[in-house]
C-alpha positions as CSV (number, residue, x, y, z in Angstrom):
1,M,-7.1,23.7,3.0
2,T,-6.2,19.9,4.2
3,E,-8.4,18.7,6.6
4,H,-7.5,16.1,8.9
5,L,-9.5,13.1,9.6
6,P,-9.3,10.9,12.4
7,P,-7.6,7.9,11.6
8,E,-11.2,5.2,11.7
9,A,-11.8,7.5,8.4
10,L,-9.2,5.5,6.7
11,D,-12.0,2.5,7.3
12,V,-15.1,4.0,5.8
13,W,-12.6,5.0,2.9
14,A,-11.2,1.5,2.7
15,Q,-14.7,0.0,3.0
16,A,-15.8,2.6,0.3
17,L,-13.5,1.5,-2.0
18,R,-14.1,-2.2,-1.2
19,E,-17.6,-1.8,-1.7
20,R,-17.1,0.3,-5.2
21,F,-14.8,-2.7,-6.4
22,G,-15.9,-5.4,-5.3
23,L,-13.8,-6.4,-3.3
24,G,-13.0,-8.8,-0.6
25,P,-12.7,-7.8,3.3
26,N,-8.7,-8.9,2.8
27,D,-8.3,-7.0,-0.1
28,I,-7.1,-3.9,1.6
29,P,-4.5,-4.6,3.7
30,I,-4.2,-1.4,5.4
31,P,-1.3,-2.0,8.2
32,L,0.8,-3.3,4.9
33,I,0.3,-0.1,2.9
34,L,0.8,1.9,5.3
35,D,4.4,0.5,6.4
36,L,5.2,0.4,3.0
37,A,4.5,4.0,2.6
38,K,6.4,4.7,5.6
39,D,9.3,2.7,4.8
40,A,9.6,3.9,1.5
41,A,9.5,7.6,2.8
42,N,12.0,7.2,5.4
43,G,13.9,5.4,2.8
44,V,14.0,6.7,-0.6
45,A,12.2,10.1,-0.1
46,R,8.6,11.0,0.5
47,P,7.3,11.0,-3.1
48,A,8.1,7.1,-3.0
49,A,5.4,6.3,-0.9
50,P,2.5,6.7,-3.3
51,V,4.8,5.4,-6.5
52,S,6.0,2.6,-4.1
53,A,2.0,1.4,-3.3
54,F,1.5,1.9,-6.9
55,V,4.0,-0.2,-8.2
56,A,3.5,-3.1,-5.4
57,G,-0.5,-3.3,-6.5
58,L,0.9,-3.5,-10.3
59,V,2.8,-6.2,-9.2
60,A,0.5,-8.2,-7.7
61,G,-2.1,-7.1,-9.9
62,R,0.1,-9.3,-13.0
63,A,1.3,-11.8,-10.8
64,G,-2.5,-13.3,-10.8
65,G,-3.3,-15.8,-8.5
66,S,-3.9,-14.5,-4.9
67,I,-4.0,-10.7,-5.4
68,P,-3.6,-9.9,-1.5
69,D,-0.4,-12.8,-1.2
70,H,0.9,-11.0,-4.2
71,A,0.2,-7.4,-2.6
72,R,2.1,-8.7,0.6
73,D,4.8,-9.9,-1.5
74,A,5.6,-7.2,-3.4
75,A,5.3,-4.6,-0.3
76,V,7.5,-6.6,1.5
77,L,10.5,-6.9,-1.0
78,I,9.8,-2.9,-1.6
79,S,10.4,-2.0,1.9
80,K,13.6,-4.1,1.8
81,L,14.8,-2.3,-1.1
82,A,14.0,1.2,0.9
83,S,15.3,0.5,4.0
84,E,18.6,-0.7,2.4
85,W,18.1,2.6,-0.3
86,R,21.6,4.6,-0.9
87,A,21.0,6.9,-3.9
């Protein structure tokens, strides 16, 4: 059975990830990621949400430079693609 946690549990989880992987306070843009997941799930299909988030991170990592900026750019582009998606 899946346990439903309060929304602030996500903040605790994100902090644990930051600490574990040496990430900065702006390296996990939770609202951006959730918006991307919503757009992909609603515009394409529910399984597209985690795949799209992974791709945004992959694109950002490969771009180098400022990961938060590249992740934001990739998420915006993927969200736009998902909102215009017609399978």
